[in-house]
C-alpha positions as CSV (number, residue, x, y, z in Angstrom):
1,M,-6.2,18.1,-98.9
2,A,-8.0,17.5,-102.3
3,T,-11.4,19.0,-103.0
4,T,-14.3,17.0,-101.6
5,V,-16.4,17.3,-104.7
6,P,-17.9,13.8,-105.0
7,P,-16.0,11.5,-107.5
8,G,-17.6,11.0,-110.8
9,R,-19.1,14.5,-111.0
10,L,-18.8,16.3,-114.3
11,P,-17.3,19.8,-114.3
12,A,-19.9,22.4,-113.4
13,M,-20.7,23.7,-116.9
14,S,-20.8,20.3,-118.6
15,R,-23.0,18.9,-115.9
16,F,-25.7,21.6,-116.1
17,V,-25.9,22.6,-119.8
18,P,-27.5,19.4,-121.2
19,A,-29.9,19.2,-118.3
20,A,-30.8,22.9,-118.6
21,L,-31.4,22.5,-122.4
22,A,-33.6,19.5,-121.8
23,A,-35.7,21.3,-119.2
24,F,-36.1,24.3,-121.5
25,V,-37.2,22.2,-124.4
26,L,-39.7,20.3,-122.2
27,A,-41.1,23.5,-120.6
28,A,-41.5,25.0,-124.1
29,A,-43.4,22.0,-125.3
30,L,-46.0,22.1,-122.5
31,P,-49.1,24.3,-122.6
32,A,-49.3,27.0,-119.9
33,A,-51.8,25.0,-117.7
34,A,-49.5,21.9,-117.9
35,Q,-46.6,23.9,-116.5
36,E,-48.5,24.5,-113.2
37,L,-48.1,22.0,-110.4
38,T,-50.3,21.5,-107.3
39,I,-48.9,19.4,-104.5
40,G,-51.0,18.2,-101.6
41,M,-48.9,18.2,-98.4
42,Q,-49.6,16.5,-95.0
43,G,-48.0,19.4,-93.3
44,E,-47.1,23.0,-93.9
45,P,-44.2,25.3,-93.0
46,G,-44.5,27.3,-89.9
47,T,-42.1,30.0,-91.0
48,L,-40.3,31.3,-94.1
49,D,-37.3,32.4,-92.0
50,P,-34.6,29.9,-93.1
51,Q,-32.9,30.1,-89.8
52,F,-35.9,29.7,-87.4
53,N,-37.2,26.5,-86.0
54,L,-35.3,23.6,-87.5
55,L,-38.1,21.1,-88.4
56,G,-38.4,18.9,-91.5
57,T,-41.7,20.5,-92.6
58,N,-39.9,23.9,-92.6
59,T,-36.7,22.8,-94.4
60,S,-38.7,20.9,-97.0
61,A,-40.5,24.1,-98.0
62,L,-37.5,26.4,-97.6
63,R,-35.3,24.3,-100.0
64,N,-37.6,25.4,-102.8
65,I,-36.8,29.1,-102.2
66,Y,-33.3,29.1,-100.7
67,D,-30.0,27.3,-101.5
68,T,-27.2,26.1,-99.4
69,L,-23.5,26.0,-100.2
70,L,-23.7,22.3,-100.8
71,S,-26.8,20.2,-101.4
72,R,-27.8,16.5,-101.0
73,D,-29.2,14.3,-103.7
74,S,-32.0,11.8,-103.1
75,S,-29.5,9.4,-101.6
76,L,-28.3,12.1,-99.2
77,Q,-24.9,12.4,-100.9
78,L,-23.2,15.8,-101.0
79,R,-23.1,17.7,-104.3
80,P,-22.1,21.2,-105.3
81,S,-24.7,23.9,-105.0
82,L,-23.9,27.6,-104.4
83,A,-20.3,26.4,-103.9
84,E,-18.8,24.8,-107.0
85,S,-15.8,23.4,-105.0
86,W,-14.5,23.2,-101.5
87,K,-11.3,21.9,-99.8
88,A,-9.6,21.7,-96.4
89,I,-6.6,24.1,-96.3
90,D,-5.4,22.5,-93.1
91,E,-7.0,20.9,-90.0
92,T,-8.8,24.1,-89.0
93,T,-9.4,25.9,-92.3
94,W,-11.9,25.2,-95.0
95,E,-12.2,27.1,-98.2
96,F,-15.3,27.3,-100.5
97,R,-15.4,28.7,-104.0
98,L,-18.8,30.2,-104.9
99,R,-20.4,29.6,-108.3
100,E,-20.1,32.5,-110.6
101,G,-23.2,34.5,-111.7
102,V,-25.6,33.4,-109.1
103,R,-28.2,36.1,-108.1
104,F,-30.9,36.4,-105.5
105,H,-34.5,36.7,-106.5
106,D,-34.2,40.5,-106.2
107,G,-31.4,40.6,-108.7
108,S,-28.5,41.2,-106.3
109,P,-25.4,39.0,-106.8
110,L,-24.4,36.3,-104.4
111,T,-21.0,37.1,-102.8
112,A,-18.9,35.7,-100.0
113,E,-20.2,38.5,-97.8
114,D,-23.6,37.0,-97.9
115,V,-22.2,33.7,-96.6
116,R,-20.4,35.5,-93.7
117,F,-23.6,37.5,-92.9
118,T,-25.7,34.3,-92.9
119,I,-23.4,32.5,-90.5
120,A,-23.4,35.5,-88.1
121,R,-27.2,35.6,-88.0
122,V,-27.8,31.9,-87.3
123,P,-27.2,31.9,-83.5
124,N,-28.9,35.3,-83.0
125,V,-32.4,34.6,-84.2
126,Q,-34.8,35.6,-81.4
127,G,-37.1,33.1,-79.7
128,N,-35.8,30.2,-81.7
129,P,-37.3,26.9,-80.4
130,N,-35.0,24.7,-82.6
131,S,-31.9,26.5,-83.6
132,Y,-29.8,25.8,-86.7
133,A,-26.8,26.7,-84.5
134,T,-25.9,23.0,-84.1
135,Y,-24.7,23.2,-87.8
136,I,-22.2,26.0,-87.2
137,Q,-20.7,24.8,-84.0
138,G,-16.9,24.9,-84.0
139,I,-16.7,27.8,-86.5
140,R,-14.5,30.5,-85.0
141,E,-14.4,33.0,-87.9
142,V,-15.7,33.4,-91.4
143,Q,-13.2,35.2,-93.7
144,V,-14.2,36.8,-97.0
145,V,-11.1,36.3,-99.2
146,D,-12.7,37.8,-102.3
147,A,-16.2,38.1,-103.8
148,R,-16.3,34.4,-104.6
149,T,-14.1,32.8,-102.0
150,V,-14.9,32.3,-98.3
151,R,-12.9,30.6,-95.6
152,F,-14.1,29.0,-92.4
153,L,-11.7,29.0,-89.5
154,T,-12.6,26.5,-86.8
155,E,-11.7,26.0,-83.2
156,G,-10.3,22.6,-83.9
157,P,-10.8,19.9,-86.6
158,V,-14.4,19.9,-87.8
159,P,-14.6,17.0,-90.2
160,L,-18.3,17.5,-90.9
161,L,-18.2,21.1,-91.8
162,P,-19.2,20.5,-95.5
163,V,-22.1,18.4,-94.3
164,N,-23.0,21.0,-91.7
165,L,-23.2,23.7,-94.3
166,S,-25.6,21.7,-96.5
167,N,-28.2,22.7,-93.9
168,I,-27.6,26.4,-93.7
169,F,-29.7,28.4,-96.2
170,I,-27.8,31.4,-97.5
171,I,-29.6,34.8,-97.3
172,S,-28.7,38.2,-98.7
173,S,-26.8,40.8,-96.7
174,A,-28.0,43.6,-99.0
175,K,-30.8,44.8,-96.7
176,G,-29.2,44.0,-93.4
177,L,-30.7,42.0,-90.5
178,R,-34.3,41.2,-90.9
179,S,-36.7,39.7,-88.3
180,T,-38.5,36.4,-88.6
181,S,-41.8,38.3,-89.1
182,E,-40.3,40.1,-92.1
183,F,-39.4,36.7,-93.6
184,N,-42.9,35.4,-92.8
185,N,-44.7,38.3,-94.5
186,G,-42.5,37.8,-97.6
187,S,-40.6,41.1,-97.6
188,A,-37.3,39.3,-96.6
189,A,-38.0,35.9,-98.1
190,I,-35.5,36.3,-100.9
191,G,-33.3,33.4,-101.8
192,T,-31.4,32.1,-104.8
193,G,-33.5,28.9,-105.1
194,P,-35.3,27.4,-108.1
195,Y,-38.5,29.1,-107.1
196,R,-39.3,32.6,-105.8
197,L,-42.1,33.3,-103.3
198,A,-45.5,34.4,-104.8
199,S,-47.7,34.2,-101.7
200,W,-48.0,32.4,-98.3
201,Q,-50.1,32.7,-95.2
202,P,-50.3,30.1,-92.4
203,G,-53.0,27.6,-93.3
204,Q,-53.0,28.7,-97.0
205,P,-51.1,27.3,-99.9
206,L,-47.4,28.2,-100.4
207,V,-47.4,29.5,-103.9
208,L,-44.1,29.7,-105.8
209,E,-43.1,31.0,-109.2
210,R,-40.2,29.7,-111.4
211,N,-36.8,31.4,-111.0
212,G,-36.0,31.6,-114.7
213,G,-32.4,32.6,-113.9
214,Y,-31.7,29.6,-111.7
215,F,-28.1,28.3,-112.1
216,D,-29.0,24.6,-112.0
217,P,-31.4,23.1,-114.6
218,P,-34.3,25.6,-114.7
219,P,-37.5,24.3,-113.1
220,A,-40.0,22.7,-115.4
221,W,-43.0,24.2,-113.7
222,S,-43.8,27.8,-114.1
223,R,-45.9,27.9,-110.9
224,V,-46.2,25.5,-108.0
225,S,-48.7,25.5,-105.2
226,F,-48.0,23.5,-102.0
227,R,-51.5,23.0,-100.6
228,P,-51.7,21.9,-96.9
229,I,-54.1,19.0,-96.6
230,P,-53.5,17.4,-93.1
231,S,-56.4,14.9,-93.4
232,D,-55.1,11.7,-95.0
233,G,-58.5,10.9,-96.5
234,A,-58.9,14.4,-97.9
235,R,-55.3,14.4,-99.3
236,V,-55.9,11.1,-101.2
237,G,-59.3,12.3,-102.3
238,A,-57.8,15.4,-103.8
239,L,-55.4,13.3,-105.8
240,L,-58.2,10.9,-107.0
241,S,-60.4,13.8,-108.0
242,G,-57.6,15.7,-109.9
243,D,-57.6,18.7,-107.5
244,V,-53.9,18.0,-107.0
245,D,-51.2,16.4,-109.1
246,F,-49.0,14.9,-106.4
247,I,-49.2,14.1,-102.7
248,N,-46.8,13.2,-99.9
249,A,-47.3,10.9,-96.9
250,V,-49.7,8.5,-98.6
251,P,-51.7,6.6,-96.0
252,L,-50.7,3.0,-96.0
253,Q,-54.3,1.8,-96.4
254,D,-54.5,3.7,-99.7
255,V,-51.3,2.4,-101.3
256,A,-52.9,-0.8,-102.5
257,R,-55.8,1.0,-104.0
258,L,-53.6,3.4,-105.9
259,E,-51.4,0.5,-107.1
260,K,-54.3,-1.7,-108.4
261,S,-54.6,-2.3,-112.1
262,E,-57.0,0.5,-112.8
263,G,-55.4,2.9,-110.4
264,A,-51.9,2.1,-111.7
265,R,-52.9,3.5,-115.1
266,R,-54.0,6.7,-113.5
267,F,-51.6,7.0,-110.6
268,R,-48.1,6.1,-109.7
269,V,-46.8,5.3,-106.2
270,F,-43.2,6.3,-105.3
271,S,-41.7,4.8,-102.2
272,G,-38.3,4.3,-100.6
273,P,-36.6,3.9,-97.2
274,S,-36.6,6.9,-94.9
275,A,-33.9,8.4,-92.8
276,Y,-36.4,8.8,-89.9
277,V,-36.5,6.6,-86.9
278,Y,-39.5,6.8,-84.5
279,M,-38.5,6.5,-80.8
280,L,-39.8,6.9,-77.2
281,F,-37.9,9.4,-75.0
282,P,-38.4,9.1,-71.2
283,E,-37.7,12.2,-69.2
284,L,-34.5,11.5,-67.2
285,G,-33.5,14.8,-65.7
286,K,-36.5,15.8,-63.6
287,E,-37.8,14.4,-60.3
288,P,-40.6,14.2,-59.3
289,L,-42.4,14.1,-62.7
290,A,-45.9,15.6,-63.3
291,G,-48.1,13.0,-64.9
292,M,-46.5,10.0,-63.2
293,R,-48.5,8.2,-60.5
294,D,-48.4,4.9,-58.7
295,A,-50.8,2.1,-59.4
296,Q,-53.3,3.7,-56.9
297,G,-53.1,7.1,-58.7
298,Q,-50.9,8.8,-56.1
299,P,-48.0,11.1,-57.3
300,L,-44.7,9.4,-57.4
301,A,-41.9,11.0,-55.4
302,R,-39.3,9.3,-57.6
303,N,-38.8,9.3,-61.3
304,P,-39.1,5.6,-62.4
305,W,-37.3,6.3,-65.7
306,K,-34.1,7.0,-63.8
307,D,-34.0,3.3,-62.9
308,A,-32.3,1.3,-65.8
309,R,-34.5,-1.7,-65.1
310,V,-37.6,0.3,-65.8
311,R,-36.2,1.6,-69.0
312,E,-35.2,-1.9,-70.1
313,A,-38.7,-3.1,-69.2
314,M,-40.2,-0.4,-71.4
315,S,-38.1,-1.5,-74.3
316,L,-38.9,-5.2,-73.8
317,A,-42.6,-4.4,-73.6
318,I,-42.7,-3.0,-77.2
319,N,-43.5,-5.6,-79.9
320,R,-41.9,-3.8,-82.8
321,Q,-42.4,-6.5,-85.3
322,A,-46.1,-6.6,-84.7
323,I,-46.3,-2.8,-85.2
324,V,-44.4,-3.0,-88.4
325,E,-46.4,-5.9,-89.8
326,R,-49.9,-5.1,-88.7
327,L,-50.1,-1.3,-88.3
328,M,-47.5,-0.3,-90.9
329,E,-48.5,-3.1,-93.3
330,G,-44.8,-4.0,-93.8
331,R,-43.9,-0.5,-95.0
332,A,-41.4,0.1,-92.2
333,R,-38.5,-1.7,-90.5
334,V,-37.9,-2.6,-86.9
335,A,-35.3,-0.2,-85.4
336,N,-32.7,-1.1,-82.7
337,Q,-30.9,2.2,-82.7
338,A,-31.4,5.8,-83.7
339,V,-30.0,5.7,-87.2
340,P,-31.0,3.4,-90.0
341,E,-28.9,0.4,-91.2
342,G,-26.2,1.4,-93.6
343,Y,-25.8,4.9,-92.2
344,F,-22.4,6.1,-91.0
345,G,-22.3,5.4,-87.2
346,H,-24.9,2.6,-87.3
347,S,-23.4,-0.2,-85.1
348,T,-23.8,-3.8,-86.2
349,R,-22.8,-4.8,-82.7
350,I,-26.1,-3.7,-81.2
351,A,-28.4,-6.7,-80.8
352,P,-31.8,-6.8,-82.6
353,A,-34.6,-5.3,-80.5
354,R,-36.2,-7.9,-78.3
355,F,-39.8,-8.4,-77.2
356,D,-40.2,-10.1,-73.9
357,A,-43.3,-9.1,-71.9
358,E,-42.7,-11.5,-69.1
359,R,-39.1,-10.3,-68.5
360,A,-40.5,-6.7,-68.6
361,R,-42.9,-7.5,-65.7
362,T,-40.0,-9.1,-63.8
363,L,-37.9,-6.0,-64.1
364,L,-40.7,-3.8,-62.9
365,R,-41.1,-5.9,-59.8
366,E,-37.4,-5.9,-59.2
367,A,-37.4,-2.1,-59.5
368,G,-40.1,-1.7,-56.9
369,Y,-43.2,-1.5,-59.1
370,P,-44.9,-4.9,-58.7
371,N,-48.2,-3.3,-59.7
372,G,-46.7,-1.0,-62.3
373,F,-47.4,2.8,-62.4
374,Q,-49.1,5.4,-64.6
375,T,-47.6,7.8,-67.1
376,T,-48.6,10.1,-69.9
377,L,-47.2,9.5,-73.4
378,S,-47.3,12.5,-75.7
379,C,-46.8,12.3,-79.4
380,P,-47.6,14.3,-82.6
381,N,-50.6,13.2,-84.6
382,D,-49.8,14.8,-87.9
383,R,-46.1,14.5,-88.5
384,F,-45.5,11.0,-89.8
385,V,-47.7,8.3,-91.3
386,N,-49.6,6.6,-88.5
387,D,-47.6,8.5,-85.9
388,S,-50.4,8.6,-83.3
389,K,-51.4,5.0,-84.1
390,I,-47.9,3.9,-83.4
391,C,-48.1,5.7,-80.0
392,E,-51.5,4.0,-79.3
393,A,-50.1,0.6,-80.1
394,A,-47.0,1.2,-77.9
395,A,-49.3,2.4,-75.1
396,Q,-51.4,-0.8,-75.3
397,Q,-48.3,-2.9,-75.2
398,L,-46.9,-1.0,-72.2
399,Q,-50.2,-1.4,-70.4
400,R,-49.9,-5.2,-70.7
401,V,-46.8,-5.2,-68.6
402,G,-48.2,-2.8,-65.9
403,I,-47.3,0.6,-67.3
404,R,-50.7,2.3,-67.7
405,V,-50.5,5.0,-70.3
406,E,-52.7,8.1,-70.9
407,L,-52.2,9.0,-74.5
408,N,-51.7,12.7,-75.4
409,A,-51.7,13.0,-79.2
410,L,-51.3,16.6,-80.4
411,P,-50.9,18.6,-83.6
412,R,-47.3,19.3,-84.4
413,A,-47.8,23.0,-83.9
414,T,-48.6,22.3,-80.3
415,F,-46.4,19.3,-79.7
416,F,-43.0,20.7,-80.6
417,P,-43.1,23.9,-78.5
418,A,-44.3,21.8,-75.5
419,R,-41.6,19.2,-76.1
420,A,-39.0,21.9,-76.1
421,R,-40.3,23.0,-72.6
422,R,-39.9,19.4,-71.4
423,E,-43.5,19.3,-70.1
424,W,-44.0,15.5,-70.2
425,P,-42.7,12.3,-68.5
426,L,-42.6,10.4,-71.8
427,H,-42.9,11.4,-75.4
428,A,-42.5,9.9,-78.9
429,A,-40.8,11.7,-81.8
430,G,-39.0,10.9,-85.0
431,W,-35.4,11.8,-85.9
432,G,-34.1,11.8,-89.4
433,S,-30.4,11.4,-89.9
434,L,-30.6,13.7,-93.0
435,T,-26.8,13.8,-93.4
436,G,-26.5,10.0,-93.7
437,E,-24.7,9.6,-90.4
438,S,-25.2,9.6,-86.7
439,S,-23.2,12.5,-85.3
440,Y,-26.0,15.1,-85.5
441,F,-28.4,12.9,-83.5
442,L,-25.7,12.2,-80.9
443,T,-24.5,15.9,-80.8
444,S,-28.0,17.5,-80.5
445,Q,-30.2,14.9,-78.7
446,I,-27.8,12.8,-76.6
447,H,-25.0,15.1,-75.5
448,T,-25.6,17.0,-72.2
449,P,-26.9,20.5,-73.1
450,D,-24.1,23.0,-73.5
451,R,-25.3,26.2,-75.1
452,A,-21.9,27.8,-75.4
453,Q,-20.7,24.9,-77.6
454,G,-24.0,24.3,-79.4
455,L,-24.3,20.8,-77.9
456,G,-27.4,19.1,-76.8
457,A,-29.5,21.8,-78.5
458,I,-32.5,19.4,-78.9
459,N,-31.9,17.3,-75.8
460,Y,-35.4,17.5,-74.5
461,S,-35.3,14.4,-72.3
462,G,-32.6,15.3,-69.8
463,I,-30.0,12.8,-71.0
464,G,-26.6,13.4,-69.5
465,D,-23.8,10.8,-69.6
466,P,-20.2,12.0,-69.3
467,A,-18.8,8.9,-70.9
468,I,-21.0,9.3,-74.0
469,D,-20.3,13.1,-74.0
470,T,-16.6,12.3,-74.2
471,L,-17.0,10.0,-77.2
472,I,-19.2,12.5,-79.0
473,Q,-16.7,15.3,-78.4
474,R,-13.8,13.1,-79.6
475,A,-15.7,12.2,-82.8
476,R,-16.3,15.9,-83.5
477,R,-12.6,16.5,-83.6
478,T,-11.5,13.4,-85.4
479,L,-10.7,13.7,-89.1
480,D,-9.7,10.0,-89.6
481,E,-12.9,8.4,-90.9
482,A,-12.4,4.9,-89.5
483,E,-11.6,6.3,-86.0
484,R,-14.6,8.7,-86.1
485,R,-16.9,5.8,-87.2
486,A,-15.7,3.7,-84.2
487,L,-16.3,6.6,-81.8
488,L,-19.8,7.2,-83.1
489,E,-20.7,3.6,-83.0
490,E,-19.5,3.3,-79.4
491,A,-21.5,6.3,-78.4
492,M,-24.6,4.8,-79.9
493,E,-24.0,1.4,-78.3
494,K,-23.8,3.0,-74.8
495,T,-27.0,5.0,-75.5
496,I,-28.9,1.9,-76.5
497,A,-27.4,-0.3,-73.8
498,Q,-28.8,2.0,-71.1
499,N,-32.1,2.4,-73.0
500,L,-31.8,6.2,-72.8
501,L,-34.3,6.1,-75.6
502,V,-36.4,3.3,-77.1
503,P,-36.3,3.0,-80.9
504,I,-39.4,1.5,-82.5
505,L,-39.2,1.6,-86.3
506,T,-37.7,3.2,-89.3
507,F,-40.3,4.6,-91.7
508,E,-40.7,4.0,-95.4
509,S,-41.7,7.2,-97.2
510,V,-44.5,7.1,-99.8
511,W,-45.6,9.6,-102.4
512,A,-48.2,9.3,-105.2
513,G,-49.0,11.3,-108.3
514,R,-51.0,11.4,-111.5
515,A,-49.3,9.0,-113.9
516,D,-49.9,11.3,-116.9
517,R,-48.5,14.4,-115.1
518,V,-45.5,13.6,-112.9
519,T,-42.6,11.3,-112.0
520,F,-40.4,11.4,-108.9
521,T,-37.4,9.9,-107.2
522,P,-38.1,9.3,-103.5
523,R,-35.7,11.0,-101.1
524,G,-34.4,9.5,-97.9
525,D,-35.0,12.8,-96.0
526,E,-38.7,12.8,-97.0
527,E,-38.5,16.3,-98.5
528,T,-40.8,17.1,-101.3
529,L,-39.0,19.5,-103.6
530,A,-40.8,21.0,-106.6
531,I,-37.7,20.8,-108.8
532,E,-37.6,17.0,-108.3
533,V,-41.2,16.5,-109.2
534,R,-40.7,16.2,-112.9
535,P,-43.3,16.2,-115.8
536,A,-44.1,12.7,-117.0
537,R,-42.8,11.9,-120.4
């Protein structure tokens, strides 16, 4: 099989030399102060261990320090990174050729042994609440052919192996196995990325320094500070006052102010469609459920969500269009499935999401809840723009059909561990199809949990459907693209037909920066990478 380097790419050296020269000239022309960048972030990393706790806030920070074999551009398309080329030798063997001359921040050279070492560590990170193991499932053996060549032997066809490996940060084998705490204190946080770690403590800025020997175009900024500013108002205020140069997660109510005539001269807004879909997840695997009561406040012996009529009623009760128009001010799209339109595995056969409060009430009566019931809805309040407000709006709409909701909005640091423990009867969360297709969502969140195979690793709502499992497993082994697409679409169709989850909306991502300082191309995965925040010209 031919190499899967995307068509139209220039050879490695001719791609990088002009861009590197331009970056060098630009950096040389800037005074020292101008080469420093301060970014105000809604969230902050919870770890610097590149294989611990797979969360968007972590990976966004880690990509500044570490590299993967393959990377993704702003449109989520694969491009070479540490690997300059890759190919399938046969149905169960992939070969990657490493870029020559790459070094870790401590000066040690990147070799195929570092790749083998990295893959071996992934499933063995202790106390990992969200493992990266989902990305190495199916790998039977990693073979070091020579210093720059590594082969992956798989248990069967793994068509998404290149995509999988774009999520695995490569670490050095030179100093042996290191603990998560050693990464967090900085002693083991040594990557090959465009920036090296200068300092970090939880709650404090993540400070990075330019890696002058970076193999890609060298970073324009000599020093970058990612400053956690969770308060929306404070984050925008920091931009307006000049305390920061650039911010992510711009509150919708502030976009117009920044785009006004005077503001437009001082600030620029950068926005684009996101890969993240916000959804409700009912707990389907437990009975009875703590936090669920009848209309009189007595504990329910049965789990109402196990009844398909109740799940359909929940979906029909949500007026998604109203949430998009009024709450999100049009900067979102109504979602009818778990991956955005245009992504591989998105099914055009799934009907648009429908709002019908009267039908919802009828279904609840038919299911034996003429007076409704009570439940708790848990959600993060600092992960996405307006995330807790979306939950509040959904809670109000559910209440109108008889499902009385106690809202439990939590900081992400509390929310995600509790979610992993399945403590709630109903929760809301976002999922970003960061690879541009649906298989990761289906494999990790919909498939019945199977630790041995790395399936259902983030299935925190007790979903378990043998027919859907079969479709997912077949898709994982299918190399033919058209056949695999059909299998993924059918799995999504069955998931939505049963309302095993309730999609609400797809986000639009918004950043803003000082017009005289920065320019930026929005990313579908919402990551804020220092190397992609470029000096204004």
